C-alpha positions as CSV (number, residue, x, y, z in Angstrom):
1,M,-0.4,-0.4,-0.3
2,S,1.2,3.4,-1.1
3,P,1.7,6.0,1.2
4,A,-0.9,9.6,0.4
5,Y,-0.5,11.9,-1.1
6,T,1.6,15.1,0.7
7,G,1.8,17.4,-2.2
8,T,1.0,21.8,-2.0
9,S,-2.4,23.1,-0.6
10,T,-4.2,25.3,-2.4
11,S,-5.6,26.9,0.6
12,G,-3.2,29.7,1.4
13,Q,-2.1,28.4,3.8
14,G,1.4,26.7,1.9
15,V,4.4,28.3,1.8
16,Q,4.1,30.2,-1.8
17,P,7.6,30.3,-4.0
18,T,8.4,33.4,-4.4
19,A,9.7,35.1,-7.1
20,T,13.7,35.4,-6.7
21,M,13.7,31.9,-6.2
22,A,12.4,31.7,-9.5
23,A,15.6,34.0,-10.5
24,D,18.3,31.2,-8.5
25,E,16.6,28.1,-10.5
26,G,17.3,30.3,-13.5
27,L,21.1,31.5,-12.6
28,L,21.6,28.1,-12.0
29,A,20.5,26.1,-14.8
30,T,22.0,29.4,-17.0
31,V,25.2,28.2,-14.8
32,A,25.2,24.1,-15.1
33,P,26.3,24.0,-18.3
34,I,29.9,26.3,-17.8
35,W,30.2,24.5,-14.4
36,Q,30.2,20.6,-16.6
37,I,32.4,22.0,-18.9
38,V,35.1,23.1,-16.7
39,I,35.1,19.8,-15.1
40,G,35.1,18.2,-18.2
41,G,38.1,20.1,-19.7
42,C,39.5,19.2,-15.6
43,V,39.3,15.9,-16.5
44,L,40.2,15.6,-19.9
45,V,43.4,17.5,-19.5
46,A,43.7,15.0,-16.8
47,L,43.5,12.2,-19.0
48,V,45.9,13.1,-21.0
49,A,48.9,14.0,-19.1
50,A,47.7,10.4,-17.0
51,S,47.6,8.6,-20.3
52,A,51.5,10.7,-22.0
53,R,53.6,9.6,-18.7
54,L,52.5,6.1,-18.7
55,A,53.4,5.4,-22.5
56,R,56.6,7.0,-22.2
57,R,57.0,4.3,-19.2
58,G,57.4,1.4,-22.2
59,R,54.8,-1.1,-23.8
60,S,54.7,-3.2,-20.1
61,R,53.5,-0.9,-18.3
62,M,50.6,0.5,-21.1
63,T,50.0,-3.3,-21.7
64,T,48.6,-4.0,-17.8
65,A,47.3,-0.6,-16.7
66,L,44.9,-1.0,-20.1
67,L,44.1,-4.1,-18.8
68,I,43.4,-3.4,-15.2
69,T,41.2,-0.1,-17.2
70,G,39.6,-3.2,-18.6
71,L,39.0,-6.0,-15.9
72,A,37.5,-2.2,-13.2
73,I,35.2,-1.3,-16.3
74,V,33.7,-5.0,-16.6
75,G,33.3,-4.9,-12.7
76,L,31.8,-1.3,-12.0
77,A,29.4,-3.1,-14.7
78,V,28.3,-6.0,-13.3
79,V,27.7,-4.4,-10.3
80,G,25.8,-2.4,-11.9
81,V,23.7,-4.9,-13.4
82,L,22.8,-6.5,-9.5
83,T,22.1,-3.7,-7.8
84,G,19.5,-2.4,-10.6
85,G,17.9,-5.1,-11.1
86,R,14.5,-5.2,-10.9
C-alpha cells in the first residue's frame, strides 16, 4: 500500500514560491552547463597527462594498465547490473 500524497495545498496557508527562488533556479540553470564544461576540461587534461606519462614508461606498463582498467570497467558494469535489477 502506498502512502497518501502530501503535496502542496491550495488553501493559501502553504509556502508560496517567491520570485527570487525562480530567479535563483534560472541562474543555476544557465551556469550549470559552464561548470560541466570546466569539470570535463579538467578531467580531459588529467587523462592526457596520465596517458602520456604511462606511454613513456613502456609497453609492459601500458598493457598492465589497460588490463587493470578493463577489468575495473567490467567489474563496475557487473555490480551495476546486479544492483540495478528489478
